C-alpha positions in Angstrom: -122.0 -11.3 17.2 -119.8 -14.0 18.4 -115.9 -13.9 19.5 -113.8 -16.7 20.5 -110.1 -17.4 20.9 -107.7 -19.7 20.7 -104.8 -20.1 22.7 -101.7 -21.3 20.2 -98.9 -21.3 23.4 -98.5 -19.0 26.4 -97.5 -16.0 24.3 -99.7 -16.2 20.9 -103.3 -17.0 20.3 -106.0 -16.5 17.5 -108.8 -14.3 18.0 -112.0 -15.0 15.8 -114.7 -12.8 15.2 -118.3 -13.8 13.4 -120.6 -10.9 12.3 -123.9 -11.7 11.4 -126.1 -9.6 9.1 -128.0 -9.1 11.9 -125.5 -7.2 13.4 -125.3 -4.4 10.8 -128.4 -4.7 8.6 -129.9 -2.1 10.4 -127.2 0.4 10.2 -126.1 -0.2 6.5 -130.1 0.6 5.6 -130.0 3.6 7.8 -127.1 5.1 6.0 -128.1 4.6 2.9 -131.4 5.7 3.4 -129.9 9.1 4.3 -127.9 8.7 1.6 -131.2 8.6 -0.6 -132.2 11.7 0.3 -129.4 13.5 -0.4 -128.1 12.4 -3.7 -127.4 13.8 -7.0 -128.2 11.1 -9.5 -128.6 12.4 -13.1 -132.2 11.5 -14.1 -133.8 11.8 -10.3 -135.1 14.5 -8.2 -132.9 14.5 -5.3 -134.8 12.2 -2.4 -136.3 10.5 -5.2 -133.4 8.1 -5.8 -134.9 4.3 -6.2 -133.4 2.5 -3.2 -131.9 -0.5 -5.8 -130.1 1.7 -7.5 -128.4 3.7 -4.2 -127.5 0.6 -2.7 -126.0 -0.5 -6.5 -123.9 2.7 -6.3 -123.4 2.7 -2.4 -124.7 -0.1 -1.0 -120.8 -2.4 -0.9 -118.8 0.3 0.5 -121.2 1.7 3.1 -121.4 -2.2 4.1 -117.4 -2.7 4.4 -117.1 0.5 6.1 -120.0 -0.3 8.8 -118.2 -4.2 9.9 -114.9 -2.6 9.7 -116.5 -0.4 12.4 -118.2 -3.2 14.0 -114.9 -5.5 14.1 -112.3 -2.7 15.1 -115.5 -1.8 18.7 -115.6 -5.4 19.2 -112.3 -6.6 19.1 -111.4 -3.4 21.4 -113.9 -4.1 24.2 -112.6 -8.1 24.0 -109.5 -7.2 24.6 -110.2 -4.9 27.3 -113.0 -7.5 28.9 -110.7 -10.8 28.3 -107.6 -8.3 30.2 -105.4 -9.3 28.0 -102.5 -7.9 27.4 -101.5 -7.9 24.2 -98.0 -6.9 22.3 -98.0 -4.5 19.5 -101.7 -4.9 17.6 -103.9 -7.9 17.1 -103.1 -8.6 13.4 -105.5 -9.6 10.6 -105.1 -13.1 9.0 -105.2 -12.9 5.6 -108.7 -15.1 4.0 -108.4 -16.4 0.0 -111.6 -15.8 -1.7 -113.4 -13.8 0.8 -116.5 -12.6 0.1 -118.4 -9.4 0.6 -121.2 -10.6 -0.8 -122.3 -13.3 1.7 -124.3 -12.4 4.7 -122.5 -13.5 7.5 -118.6 -12.8 7.6 -115.7 -14.8 9.9 -112.0 -12.5 10.8 -109.4 -14.1 12.7 -106.9 -12.0 14.1 -103.2 -12.8 15.4 -102.6 -11.9 19.0 -99.3 -11.7 20.6 -99.1 -11.8 24.1 -97.2 -10.3 27.1 -95.5 -12.9 28.9 -95.8 -13.6 32.9 -92.7 -13.1 34.9 -91.2 -11.8 38.1 -88.9 -8.7 38.8 -86.0 -9.2 41.6 -84.8 -6.3 42.0 -82.5 -7.5 44.9 -79.6 -9.3 43.6 -76.3 -11.0 45.2 -74.4 -8.1 43.8 -75.0 -4.4 44.7 -75.0 -2.2 42.1 -73.1 1.9 43.0 -75.1 4.9 44.0 -72.5 7.2 43.6 -72.2 10.2 46.0 -70.0 12.7 44.8 -68.6 15.3 47.0 -67.2 18.6 46.4 -63.8 19.3 47.4 -62.0 22.7 48.5 -59.9 22.7 45.2 -62.7 22.1 43.0 -64.9 25.5 45.2 -61.5 27.6 44.7 -61.8 26.5 41.0 -65.4 27.7 40.4 -64.9 30.6 42.2 -62.0 31.5 40.4 -63.6 30.8 36.8 -66.5 33.2 37.8 -64.0 35.9 38.4 -62.8 35.1 35.2 -66.1 35.0 33.5 -67.3 38.3 35.1 -64.0 40.2 34.6 -62.9 42.5 31.6 -60.8 42.1 28.6 -57.8 43.8 28.5 -55.9 44.0 25.0 -52.6 43.3 24.5 -50.3 42.9 21.4 -48.1 39.9 22.5 -49.1 36.3 23.7 -48.4 35.3 27.2 -49.4 32.1 28.7 -53.1 32.1 29.9 -54.4 34.9 27.3 -57.1 34.7 25.0 -56.2 34.8 21.4 -58.6 35.6 18.4 -57.6 34.5 15.1 -58.6 32.3 11.6 -57.6 28.5 11.1 -57.0 28.2 7.4 -56.1 25.6 5.2 -56.8 26.4 1.5 -57.4 22.8 0.2 -59.5 21.1 3.0 -61.7 24.8 2.2 -60.8 25.8 6.4 -61.2 29.7 7.2 -62.9 29.8 10.6 -62.9 32.6 12.6 -62.5 31.7 17.3 -61.7 32.9 20.3 -59.5 30.8 21.6 -58.3 30.2 25.2 -54.1 28.8 25.7 -55.5 25.9 28.3 -57.1 24.1 25.2 -53.6 24.2 23.1 -51.8 20.5 24.1 -48.1 20.3 24.6 -45.1 22.6 25.6 -44.2 22.5 21.7 -47.6 23.9 20.3 -47.9 26.3 23.1 -44.8 27.8 22.2 -45.4 28.9 19.1 -48.4 30.8 20.4 -46.4 32.3 23.4 -44.6 35.5 22.1 -46.4 36.0 19.0 -47.8 39.0 18.2 -51.3 40.5 16.3 -51.0 39.7 12.5 -48.3 36.8 13.0 -49.1 33.6 11.0 -48.1 30.8 12.8 -48.0 27.2 11.2 -49.8 24.5 13.0 -50.4 20.8 12.7 -54.1 19.3 13.1 -52.6 16.2 15.3 -52.2 16.7 18.5 -53.5 19.9 18.8 -55.5 20.1 21.4 -56.3 18.4 24.6 -60.1 17.3 23.5 -60.3 15.9 20.2 -63.4 17.8 19.9 -61.7 21.1 19.7 -60.4 20.1 16.5 -63.5 19.8 14.8 -65.3 22.7 16.7 -62.7 25.3 16.2 -61.9 24.2 12.7 -65.6 23.2 11.6 -64.9 19.8 10.1 -66.5 16.6 10.4 -63.6 14.1 9.2 -62.5 12.4 12.7 -58.4 12.3 13.3 -57.8 15.0 10.9 -54.1 15.3 10.1 -53.1 19.1 8.0 -51.1 21.7 8.2 -52.8 25.1 9.0 -52.3 28.4 9.3 -53.1 30.5 12.7 -53.4 34.3 11.8 -53.4 36.0 15.4 -56.0 39.1 15.1 -56.4 40.3 18.6 -55.1 38.9 22.1 -56.6 39.6 25.1 -56.1 39.5 28.8 -59.3 38.5 31.0 -58.5 40.0 34.3 -60.4 38.8 37.8 -63.6 40.7 38.5 -63.7 42.2 41.9 -65.2 39.2 44.5 -67.9 41.9 45.9 -71.4 42.5 46.5 -71.9 44.1 43.0 -71.0 40.6 41.9 -73.0 38.8 44.4 -76.3 40.3 43.3 -75.9 39.9 39.6 -75.2 36.6 40.1 -77.8 35.1 43.0 -79.8 38.5 43.5 -79.7 40.9 45.7 -78.2 40.3 49.4 -78.8 36.4 48.9 -75.1 35.8 48.9 -72.8 38.5 51.2 -69.7 37.3 51.2 -66.6 35.5 49.6 -67.3 31.9 52.1 -71.4 32.3 51.3 -70.6 32.6 48.0 -68.3 29.2 48.2 -71.3 27.6 50.5 -73.4 28.4 47.9 -71.5 27.1 45.0 -71.2 23.5 47.0 -74.8 23.6 47.8 -75.6 24.2 44.1 -72.6 21.4 42.4 -74.0 19.1 45.3 -77.4 19.2 43.4 -76.3 19.2 39.9 -73.9 16.2 41.0 -76.7 14.5 42.8 -78.4 14.9 39.4 -75.7 13.3 37.1 -75.2 10.3 40.5 -78.8 9.6 40.4 -79.1 9.0 36.2 -76.3 6.8 36.3 -78.0 4.7 38.5 -81.4 4.6 37.3 -79.5 3.6 33.9 -77.2 0.3 36.0 -80.7 -0.5 37.7 -82.2 -0.6 34.2 -79.4 -2.9 33.0 -79.6 -4.8 36.0 -83.4 -5.3 35.0 -83.2 -6.2 31.8 -80.1 -8.4 32.1 -82.0 -11.1 34.8 -85.5 -10.6 34.5 -85.7 -13.1 32.3 -88.8 -14.0 29.9 -90.1 -15.4 26.3 -91.5 -13.1 24.0 -93.3 -13.7 20.9 -90.9 -12.8 18.3 -92.1 -14.0 15.1 -95.4 -12.3 15.9 -93.4 -8.9 16.9 -91.3 -9.4 13.3 -94.5 -9.8 11.5 -96.2 -6.7 13.5 -93.1 -4.6 12.5 -93.5 -4.8 8.8 -96.7 -3.4 8.9 -96.3 -0.3 11.2 -94.2 1.7 9.2 -94.8 4.4 6.3 -93.7 1.8 4.2 -93.9 -2.0 4.9 -90.4 -3.6 5.5 -89.0 -7.0 4.1 -88.5 -10.0 6.6 -84.8 -9.1 6.9 -85.8 -5.6 7.6 -87.7 -6.5 10.5 -85.8 -8.9 12.4 -82.9 -6.3 12.3 -86.0 -4.0 14.0 -86.9 -6.4 16.0 -83.3 -6.9 17.9 -82.7 -3.1 17.7 -86.4 -2.8 19.8 -86.2 -5.8 21.9 -84.1 -4.4 24.7 -86.4 -1.3 24.8 -89.0 -3.6 24.9 -88.0 -6.0 27.9 -87.5 -2.8 30.1 -91.1 -1.0 29.2 -92.5 -4.8 30.2 -90.6 -4.8 33.6 -91.1 -1.0 34.3 -94.6 -1.7 33.8 -95.0 -4.4 35.9 -93.4 -2.5 38.8 -95.3 0.5 38.3 -98.8 -2.2 38.7 -97.5 -3.9 41.0 -95.8 -0.9 43.3 -98.9 1.4 42.6 -96.2 4.2 41.0 -98.6 5.3 38.8 -98.3 9.5 38.0 -101.9 11.0 39.6 -103.4 14.0 38.3 -102.6 15.8 41.8 -99.0 14.7 41.1 -98.7 15.6 37.9 -100.6 19.4 39.4 -98.2 19.6 42.3 -95.0 19.2 40.1 -96.2 21.7 37.8 -96.4 24.6 40.5 -92.7 23.6 42.4 -91.5 23.8 38.6 -93.6 27.0 38.4 -92.3 28.5 42.3 -88.5 27.8 41.2 -88.7 29.5 37.7 -90.7 32.5 39.6 -87.9 33.0 42.0 -85.3 33.0 39.4 -86.8 36.4 38.8 -87.4 37.2 42.2 -90.8 36.1 42.8 -90.2 34.5 45.9 -93.6 33.9 47.7 -96.4 33.8 44.8 -100.3 33.7 46.0 -101.6 30.3 45.5 -104.2 30.9 43.4 -101.8 32.3 40.8 -99.8 29.2 41.0 -103.0 27.5 40.2 -104.0 29.1 37.1 -100.3 29.0 35.5 -100.4 25.3 36.6 -104.1 25.0 35.0 -102.5 26.2 31.5 -99.3 24.5 31.4 -101.3 21.2 32.2 -103.7 21.9 29.1 -100.6 21.2 26.6 -101.1 17.6 26.2 -96.8 17.8 25.2 -96.2 19.6 28.3 -98.2 17.1 30.6 -96.3 14.4 29.3 -93.0 15.6 29.8 -93.7 16.2 33.2 -95.3 13.1 33.6 -92.4 11.1 32.2 -90.2 13.3 34.3 -92.3 12.1 37.5 -92.7 8.5 36.6 -88.4 8.7 36.2 -88.4 10.4 39.9 -90.6 7.8 41.6 -88.7 4.7 40.0 -86.0 6.3 41.3 -87.1 6.6 44.5 -88.6 3.6 44.7 -85.3 1.6 43.5 -83.3 3.3 46.7 -85.5 1.8 49.0 -85.4 -1.8 47.4 -82.8 -2.2 45.6 -79.5 -3.9 46.5 -77.4 -0.9 46.4 -74.0 0.2 47.7 -72.7 3.7 48.3 -69.9 5.3 47.0 -67.9 8.6 47.8 -66.0 9.8 45.2 -64.9 13.2 44.2 -66.1 14.6 40.6 -63.1 13.8 38.9 -62.8 10.1 39.7 -66.8 9.9 39.4 -65.9 10.8 35.5 -63.3 8.6 35.6 -64.8 5.5 36.6 -67.8 6.0 35.0 -66.9 7.2 31.6 -63.1 6.3 31.2 
């Protein structure tokens, strides 16, 4: 067997694999001999079928199978030994008048090669890393929300501001009939609110969907419609009116929320809310940073790709072959993601950011400890953690998920240390306005 490579350019190559009769004949003969021992062919005793008949019936199928195995093994080994970083998979070049009756065979494959490039993480323009602060107003609002959430409902006959109403939205033409629980802070505008305030159980309110809710998504959720910007008349028939009385901020509530004696006062409750909120907001801030650095790297790391090869490869990898136009469209959709995969891979390899099994095990154990703590098990034994972690890591899907989490964290830590960042302190409301508009 002989393998040679012709480099077309820096991103494309042709690999030729020559297979001689000596490479496959012994194995083919061995398989056919085994077939002869077990073949059931009418007119012959088992094990006494003439070899010529076995070869005639099975010979070419065995030959094709064995040559293809040799071909794939040789090609894969060659790519590893030559340290060729290929994109997609090698594509066999079609050969006219290929003859399986010949003794020797030659096969050619097109390769798309990964480009050489440098990643410059420090750009001239700094990337913003948001430090989301928690002010007293936010903490107090959260305390008020908790008190209401765990309070009790008091039934009423007449609607006042701040009440919850249970009723049915209906429009016969649009086949809308949906029962909902609605807090009046969802309603937009004084005019709409005044239709609710003062109404009683059994009343049917005439409403217009346009401008009814502060959040457009509420229209779809409460009316169970998919249509964007629906503008129709609806009725809302009131079934119940309830006032939610705030719960007492006492030890019983604190224990219910955080476990026995972990929080003992309103001051400690506010401290806990602040700490938990800071953790939650830090996750959002870090995700924003990860997205922004990713965007920066893709936009500022320039290199060419073997585009024509990749389009040709995309045509063949799905369940159904694609047309040239469909493959071009798919390539356009996936090009940005492919570029980042290459950039990320280079950062990981150049800076030894790989996830090891020990990393996975430690991460799994920390995750397990956190879950056990939620159920009051604060000091689990190391052997128990090891046993549970071993079960978790025996699940390949879970290993993949944890590996992705860890890699994201390693990259995030690397970006924080090495990228050109500027820290900006903002409240959560300002963060939402600035980032999401």
